[in-house]
Each structure stands twice: as C-alpha cells, then as structure tokens.
N, C-alpha and C positions, 0 to 999 in steps of 0.2 A: 321571467323566462330565463332558462339556463343558457350558458354559452354555447353548448353543443346543439341547442334547439333553436338558435337564431336563424332566421331566414335570410336569403340574399337580399340585396338592395331592391332588386326588381320585384321580389315578393312582398317586401315591407311596404312598398307603395300601393300594393293591391291586397289589402287585408281580406277581401272577399274570397280570394283564392286559398288563403291559408285556413280560413274558418268558413267553409261553405254553408250557406243558409238555404233552407228549404223554402223557396218562394212558392207562391201559389201556382205560377205557370209551370215551374219545374215539378211541382207535386202532381199536377194534372198530366203532364207528359209522362212522368214515371208510372203513374197509375194506369194510364191508357195503354202504354207499351206493354206493361206486365199483363194486362188483360188480353191483349192481342196475342201475346206469346202463349199464354196458358190456353186460350181458346183454340189456337192452331194445333197445339200438341194434342189436346183432348179430341179435336175433330178428326185428326189423322188416326189416333189410337182407336177410336170408336167406329172408324170407317163410315163417316157421316157423308153429307152432301159434298164436303170439301174433297174427299177422295174421288167421288164421282166426277167432279169438275176436273180434277187432275187427269183422269182417264179420257174424258172428252177432248181435252186439249191435246193429249198425247196421240190419240187416234186421228185427230185432225191433221197432224203433222205439218206445222207451220213452215218448216224449212222446205217442204215440197210445194206449198202453196205460193210462196214468194221466193223462188230460188235466186232471183236477181240481187237480193240483199245478202246472200249467204257469205260472199267473200268479204264485204264490208263489215258485217257483224262478227266475222271470225277475228278481225283485227280489233274491233271495238271491245270485245269481251276481255281483252288484255288489260283494260282499265280496272278490272276487278281482280287480277292476279296479284298475289301478295308480293312477289319478288320485284317486278318492274315498278309497281306503284310505290312500294316502300322506298326504293332507291331514289325515285324522282322526288318524292315528298321530303325524304331525309336530306337531299341535297339543298332544297330550298330552306328547310328549317335550320340546317347547318349555317347557311349564310345569315339567317336571322339571329342565330346564337352569336355569331361573330360581331354583328352590328350592335346587338343589345347587351353584349358582355354577360350572357347568362346561358346556362345549359337547360333551362326549363323547356324550350320547344322540343329538343331531341328527347329529353326524358319523358315528356308527355306522349310523344309518338311511340317510344319503346314500351312504356307502361300500357298504353292502349292495345298495342299488338300482342303483348304477353297476355293481357287479360282476355283478348279475343281468342287466342290460341287455346287458352285453358278452358274457357267456357264452351265455345263452339266445338272444339275438338272433343271434349268429354261427351257432349250431347250426340255428336255424330257417331262415336264409337258405341255409346250406350244403346241407341236405337237401331243402328245397323240397317237402315233402309236402303233398298235397291233402287237404282235409277230407272228412268223410262226405257232405256235401251236394254236393260237386263231384267225387266219385269217378267214374272213367271205365270201369274194368274190374273186374268182380266177382272177388274173391279176390286182387287185386294189392295191393302195399304202397303204391302211389301215390307213390312217391319220385321225386326229381329233376324235379319239375314247377315250377309257379309258386306253390305254396302256402307257408305259413309257420306251420304249426300244430304242428310236432314239434320240441321238446316243448311242452306246453301252457303258455302265458304266464300265464293266469289262475291255474292251479294253483301254479306256481312263485312267482308274486307273493304268493299267499295264504300260502304257507309262510314266505316271507322277511318280509313286512310284519307279520304277526301274530307270527311267531317271534322278531322282534327285541325284542318286549316281554319274552319269557321270557329272552332273552339278556342283557338289561339289568337283570333283576330282582336285587335286593340281598339277598334272603333265600331260603333253600331252599324254604320253603313257597310264597312268591310265585312262584318259578321253576317249581315243579311245577304250580301252578294255571294260570299263563300258558302253559305247555307244553301242557296239556290243551286249553285254549281254542284255541290256535293249531292244534293237530292237528285239532280238530273243524271249524274253519273251512276248513282245507286239504282235508280229506277231503270235506266237504260241497260245496265249490266244484268240486272235481275231478269228483265224481259228477254234479253238476248239469250240467256241460258235456257229459258222456256222455248224460244224459237228454235234453238239448235237441238233441243230434245235431251239435254244433259241433266235437267232438273225438272221436278214437278213444280206446279205453281205454289203448292203449300210449302215446299222447300224455300222458295224465294220469299214468301211472306214471313216465314220464321227467321230467315236471314236478315231481313230488314229490321225486325224487332230485336234480334240479338245485337246487331250493330248499334242501334239507338240506345239500348241498355248499357253498352260499354261506354258510350260517350256520356251518358247521364251519371255513370258511376265515377268518372274521372275526378270531379271536384272533391270527393271524399279521399282521394289518394294524393291530393296536392301536398299536405304536410309531409308525407313519406317521400315524395319527389324532392321537396325542398331539403330534407335532411340528406338525401342521396346526393344532391348537388353540392352541399357543403362538404360531404365526405370525399367526393371525387375531386373537388378543387383542392382540398387539403392534401390528398395523395399526390396530385399533380405538382403542387409546390414542393413537396418533399422530394419527389423524383428529380425536379429541376435543380434543387439544391445539391442532390447527390451527384448529378451530372456536371455541376460547375467545376472548372479546373481549379486545382489547389495552387495558390501562389507560392513560387519557390523562394526560399530565403536568399537575400542579396549577399554578395561576397563581402561587402563592407558593413560593419555594424552602424546602425543609425544612432545619432546622439540621443541620449535619454533612455535607450534600451538597456537591459541588463548586460548585454555583451559589451557595450561601450563604457559602462560605469565600472571603475575598479572596485574590486571586492576588498573589504577591510579584513585584515588578518586577525584571527582569533588569538586569545591569550596562550592557548596550549599548542598553537601551530608554529612550526619552525619556518624561518624564511627560506623560500625556494632559491636555489642557485642555478644560474644559467650554464649550460654546458659550453666548454671552451674547446675549440678545435685543436687537435694535437698536430704539431708540425714536426714532420720527420726530417732527419738529417739528409743533406744532399738536395734540398729544395723540393722533396717529394711532398705531395699533399696528403693530409690525413683525412679521415672520415669521422664525422661526429656521431653521436648516438642515433640521429635520425637517418644515417646512411648517406648523407649528401656530402660531396667533396668540399673541403675547405682549403683555400689557397694560403700559402705561408705569408707571414707578416713581412712586408718590405720596409727597409729603413729609408726614411725620408730625410734629406739634408735641409738645413736651414738656408734661407735665401742668401744670407751673408757669407756662408761657407762655400758657396758655389764658385768655381773657377771662372773668372771673366773671359769672355770670348771677344777677340779683336777682329773686326771685319777686315778681310783681305782686299787690297786695291782701294781706289778712290771711289767715293760715292757720288762725285760730281760728274755730270754727263760730259762726254768728250765733245771738243769744239775744234773747228779747223784752224782758227787764228791763235789758239792757245799753245804756248811753248811747253813741251813736255818736261816734267821734272827729271832731275838726275836720279840715278839708280839709288844712291845713298841719300836717304831723306835728311840726315843731319850731318854736316861737314865738321872739320876740326875747329873752325872759327867762323865768325860772321863775315870776315873779309873774303875768305876763300869762297864762301857761299855766294858772295856778290860777284866775284870774278867768274865763277862758273856760270852764273846766269847771264853775264854780259859778254863773256869771251867766246861763246859758241858761235 
C-alpha cells in the first residue's frame, strides 16, 4: 500500500470498512430493495393497482378523518426535513469525531447526504409527478408534469439521516437499537406525509427504498472517505503550520551560531580597520561614519601625580573637658609649646 493510500488508525482497526464484503444478508437486502424500487416505479408508470390505491387514500382525506392529530403531526414531520435533522445529527457526530480523533462520522454523513441529493433529486426531476393537492385527473398517475414529489424526499431523508447513526454504531446492541429508532422515524415521517396529503403512498414506498439503497452503498465509498480524511488532515496541519508565529531573532548571538563564531580571513582579503572618531579643536565632538556623536578623549592623570588634599580642622569629635589647641599648631620650640599649654 502506498503512503497516500494509507488509512487512518481508526480505519486500520476495522478492515471490513476499507474492503467491504458482500455478505449473504447484505446481498439479500440489496436485492430486495432494488426489486421494491423497480416494482414501485413500474407500477406507477403503468397506472396499476398501486395508483388506484394512491387515489383511494387521497380521496379518503385522512387529515379530515382525524383532525385532532394534525398539529402534532405537523411538528413530527420536521424529523424528515433535511436542514434540522442534518444539523442535529451533525452535532452529535461532531462530538464523536472529537472523542474518536477521526473525521469518519462526519464524512459518512456528508457522503450519504450528497448521494441522497444526487439520486433522489435526479429521479424527482426526471419523473415530474404532481402531488395529491395538485392532481388534475382522477385515476391518473400524474407523471411527466412540473412536480417533484416522486420519490418522497422527507421519507428518504429520514431513512438516511437517522440510519447513519445505526451504520456508524460500534457495537451490535447499539446498532440494533439505532436501527429500530431509525426505522420508527422513517415509517412515521412517511405515513405523516400521506396523512397530510403532501405525498402519494407510492412516493413514500419509493422514498423508503431510495434511502435504504443509499445506506447499502456507503460501504463501497469507505476507501474514498478514508482518502478524503487523510487529505483534509494534511491540509489542516499545513494551515496550522502557516498560522504559527515566526520566532524573532534575539539581540545577542547564541554561542555556537555563525553570528558568534569569528570568521577566518581569506588570503586575498585585507584586514578591516575600525573607524576612529575625529576630535575637533575646542572640545567639540565629532561624528563618526555611522553618524553617532563621539566625545573627545580626556587626559587621565596617574594616581602618584595627583595633588594631595589635606583635610581642614580636626577629625576628633569635640569634648567639653578638652582644652582647645592654640591657633598655631607648631610653636618655635618645645618649651614654648609647653608654656602655652600650662600658662593659660
């Protein structure tokens, strides 16, 4: 396996996702769903008993038979709308991505929704079937018009959006519970659209089949999702490296760096001379080549050439019993100095 084809750690632990195998159960599910899909399309195109059943339910008008459920079902059908359900499921899968350190849950959701839009949207536009509220002829299949309800988008979206939780479950028990919840939401949303009169029953049946086919096709797209995850993580790391602050060079060179190591002079290179400040007469300061002022050189005397300084007065602290000295510190002789001291 090449480097660019390596899978994330979470995928390497689950090789069945990278190389999906056609098990017997999966084979029967895929075959049965394709048969239901084809039979529904053929039954509507040929205006068979399925179209007659659609008209019987439409003329029965369930929303008038049980009006007390109308308000509740108006809110419940939101569970099949793509916007609210995708945001809610994406928030949960985003938390799973954070905990598992992988983008696979969000990539699986995005891939399934893109596949759902491409397949269901193309079939809707291709058939152009009108809804029950816009039907023109009783008993007709209302095909090739300006409608876009065949298959039911609400039903298919409910199958895919809630079924992706069962697809991403990591334990068999969690997968069974999530499958039951997804089946309940898908069935309830489909029958609610029939109750409200926004879809024919055949639209809902085809929506169920379309959603199941999208989920069954996801394992074949796992290698592409793994490569997309590697590409996205690589781009993210490159963007983070580009956003990282560049360290500024320090003012002092570090020992061992080329700035701190003196460069050896070459044989043909002349020694560089340092500029000397020019001292102008009169004590004025000159300016060097770099434009900075240079002070004149001052003459410093040697310590032995300095003039000694004699302190003035006595350093002894004054005392009340001490006799003050005479004005002249040194007399003409020692006798006179003694007389002066005793004759006072």
